[in-house]
Phi, psi and omega in degrees: 000157181288153175298143176285139177266126184236136175237144176237129169248107175269146187234163173124121176295337185274357186269131179236159179302155184300333183272005179260135176286116185287147170283179186300329183263007185246163174223152177284147178282117177252337188299314183303318182284312186291318181291319178297317180297315179300309186290323178289337175287342182265325188196149175296135183200160168263159191220136172228149178216142175215141176248136179228157178276185187269066171227144182297322181296315180296321179296314181298318179298315181294317181295312181299320179292317183288326183296339179278355190239348190229160171274319183235126179249130175247144169231150177233136179084165174068027189241005182268222187238015183275178183300324185259014178272082190263354189296311181304316180295320179296321179296316178297319178301330182269009175087015176274125182277120179294138174252313173204158176218119182086133180231143180283075182209154173221130356281165173108019183304321186285005183313135179237140178223140177207177182222148169226105185062233180274356186272143174254141181234121177246117173262107186268152176299158181284332180296132188302314180295321178298314181297317181293316180297317179294321179297316180291321185285325188240318185287318182301315175298326178295322178295321175303314181297316179297328181279359180084013181260158172285126179307135182299140181287166177261130179245147181276150173233165178248125180267152176278351184243154168286153180234133179267116179281174173252142186293331186241358185223144164294149184235126175267118187244112178297146182227158177243151173253114182229115179053044176079007182240134176270125180233154178291131180276140175274102185247157175279189183292169189292352177279355184248105182293331182293346177294342179268359181300130179087355178275156181250358181157202179213156173256152179256111182265115182294156179299150180173175182255333187261142177299138177273117186292155171303143180092356178276128177299138184215141183299139187232137176239116180275150178291332185220000000 
């Protein structure tokens, strides 16, 4: 089958290239590299990327241009409920039909999904860990479907550690493989991409009140 064409529009006036030393109000751009690496490890694809600032006009121009060139469009940032979260409105202005906005999960609650014709549009949260988990959980199966393949199944793993669920949200918990044993990774908050260094994927912990004991099978998503 032909490679799936994927486009990424990263957003944010505060985002600078990785080789630039950021000022106090700026952050380095991690999404173009990390998302491309993740998705290319899963399936053959072509890739486009464009960065735009926080204006509705710039977003609409970038979205309209990218939608003519790709099967799957990704956006990062600007998808929550703040003053500068302009992405959902810009997508609707460009004729993308909303399917859902916000999922009961952490990290990655602000996830937005819509469609325009045969194209799928995923607006991912700006926090790096949130964006990567949502891409692996939702975008990778979509790429399988576009390529004409059956989306890969989810297989359970057994952890050496107990996992604490959240009462109202599914929880994505990064894990490490050490000497043949999967253990829960001690990661920082979802804004720090380096917190995933050394992890091999994440488990999906369903919502609940009771701790999940070590040795309980739990769904696992590998990074590659």
